[in-house]
PLY file of the C-alpha trace (Angstrom):
ply
format ascii 1.0
element vertex 139
property float x
property float y
property float z
element edge 138
property int vertex1
property int vertex2
end_header
79.31 107.28 116.23
78.05 103.79 115.34
80.24 100.72 114.79
78.78 97.46 113.50
80.20 94.32 115.09
81.59 92.04 112.38
80.69 88.52 113.51
83.49 87.08 111.35
86.29 89.25 112.72
87.94 90.21 115.98
85.94 92.27 118.43
86.88 95.96 118.15
85.47 96.84 121.59
85.37 95.10 124.95
82.63 95.29 127.56
84.67 93.68 130.38
83.86 95.44 133.70
81.12 97.46 132.03
77.83 97.81 133.85
74.52 97.58 132.03
72.40 100.22 133.75
69.34 100.12 131.50
67.74 97.72 129.04
65.09 98.79 126.53
63.26 96.95 123.78
61.33 98.61 120.95
60.56 97.58 117.33
62.72 94.43 117.57
65.72 96.49 118.76
67.23 95.59 122.13
69.29 98.42 123.64
71.76 97.99 126.50
72.99 101.24 128.05
76.51 100.73 129.40
78.79 103.02 131.32
82.04 101.81 129.73
83.03 100.50 126.33
86.74 99.75 125.96
88.82 99.96 122.82
92.40 98.73 122.74
94.57 100.66 120.28
98.28 100.99 119.51
98.32 104.01 121.82
96.67 102.25 124.75
93.18 101.79 126.05
90.34 104.21 125.29
87.11 104.30 127.27
83.73 105.49 126.04
80.18 105.43 127.30
77.37 104.42 125.03
74.82 101.81 124.05
74.79 98.42 122.39
72.01 97.80 119.85
70.88 94.32 118.89
68.84 94.66 115.70
66.13 92.11 114.81
66.16 90.75 118.34
63.68 88.06 119.35
63.19 88.60 123.09
61.26 85.33 123.34
64.62 83.61 122.76
66.52 85.78 125.27
66.86 84.88 128.92
68.87 85.52 132.07
70.10 82.94 134.56
70.25 84.42 138.06
72.08 82.49 140.76
71.71 82.78 144.54
75.36 83.77 145.09
78.69 84.15 143.33
79.60 81.03 141.37
82.55 79.03 142.58
81.58 79.32 146.24
80.15 75.90 147.08
76.70 74.72 146.06
74.47 77.17 144.27
71.00 77.38 142.82
69.12 79.90 140.80
66.41 80.63 138.30
65.96 81.32 134.62
63.80 84.27 133.55
62.86 85.61 130.15
64.56 88.89 129.30
61.31 90.90 129.43
60.62 89.57 132.93
64.19 90.46 133.92
63.72 93.99 132.54
60.61 94.45 134.70
61.75 92.72 137.90
65.34 94.01 137.94
64.87 97.52 136.49
66.91 99.11 139.30
69.71 96.51 139.25
72.98 96.69 137.32
74.50 93.80 135.40
78.31 93.91 135.42
79.82 92.10 132.45
82.86 90.00 133.32
83.12 87.85 130.19
81.46 88.14 126.80
80.97 85.60 124.06
79.73 85.95 120.49
78.54 82.77 118.76
76.60 83.13 115.52
73.34 84.85 116.42
73.82 84.46 120.18
75.60 86.84 122.52
76.41 85.69 126.04
77.38 87.96 128.91
78.49 86.40 132.19
78.89 88.57 135.23
77.49 89.89 138.45
74.04 91.23 139.21
74.20 94.16 141.63
70.95 94.92 143.43
70.14 97.22 146.37
73.78 97.53 147.52
73.82 93.82 148.45
76.72 91.54 147.60
76.45 90.62 143.92
75.23 87.27 142.66
76.35 85.61 139.45
74.20 85.94 136.35
74.35 84.95 132.69
72.51 86.88 129.99
71.71 85.23 126.64
70.69 87.48 123.75
69.50 86.19 120.37
69.31 88.44 117.33
69.64 87.96 113.58
70.45 91.58 112.71
73.48 93.73 113.36
75.05 94.29 116.75
75.93 97.98 116.87
78.17 99.84 119.32
76.85 103.41 119.64
79.76 105.37 121.09
79.37 108.72 122.84
82.63 110.59 122.24
0 1
1 2
2 3
3 4
4 5
5 6
6 7
7 8
8 9
9 10
10 11
11 12
12 13
13 14
14 15
15 16
16 17
17 18
18 19
19 20
20 21
21 22
22 23
23 24
24 25
25 26
26 27
27 28
28 29
29 30
30 31
31 32
32 33
33 34
34 35
35 36
36 37
37 38
38 39
39 40
40 41
41 42
42 43
43 44
44 45
45 46
46 47
47 48
48 49
49 50
50 51
51 52
52 53
53 54
54 55
55 56
56 57
57 58
58 59
59 60
60 61
61 62
62 63
63 64
64 65
65 66
66 67
67 68
68 69
69 70
70 71
71 72
72 73
73 74
74 75
75 76
76 77
77 78
78 79
79 80
80 81
81 82
82 83
83 84
84 85
85 86
86 87
87 88
88 89
89 90
90 91
91 92
92 93
93 94
94 95
95 96
96 97
97 98
98 99
99 100
100 101
101 102
102 103
103 104
104 105
105 106
106 107
107 108
108 109
109 110
110 111
111 112
112 113
113 114
114 115
115 116
116 117
117 118
118 119
119 120
120 121
121 122
122 123
123 124
124 125
125 126
126 127
127 128
128 129
129 130
130 131
131 132
132 133
133 134
134 135
135 136
136 137
137 138
């Protein structure tokens, strides 16, 4: 089932602690495959798996900041890569979302990048799209 994120309303789902296991881009649609999508209801928390679609996405305006360790632990450094470069270079990594932010046409995910069973490093993913953001829930 598909749910369109209303940018002028409260978020109906949360991606906190969800891991992005795959990122695809085709026909201006960016797709993030996640293992958990949370919904908080009167009866408690529900968990789904599914995908997040970003329609009319401009990947030239999307990037990922990758740090050399977990933020908050002394000095740190890192690099900025375009999303397509990230998709190629980190295809086997998982991005764990810790916080999420929605600001106009920009979505920001801050979290940890897990790669090759090493300790995670901090990362920030910026996504720009002017179309709908759609939660595709697998029930």
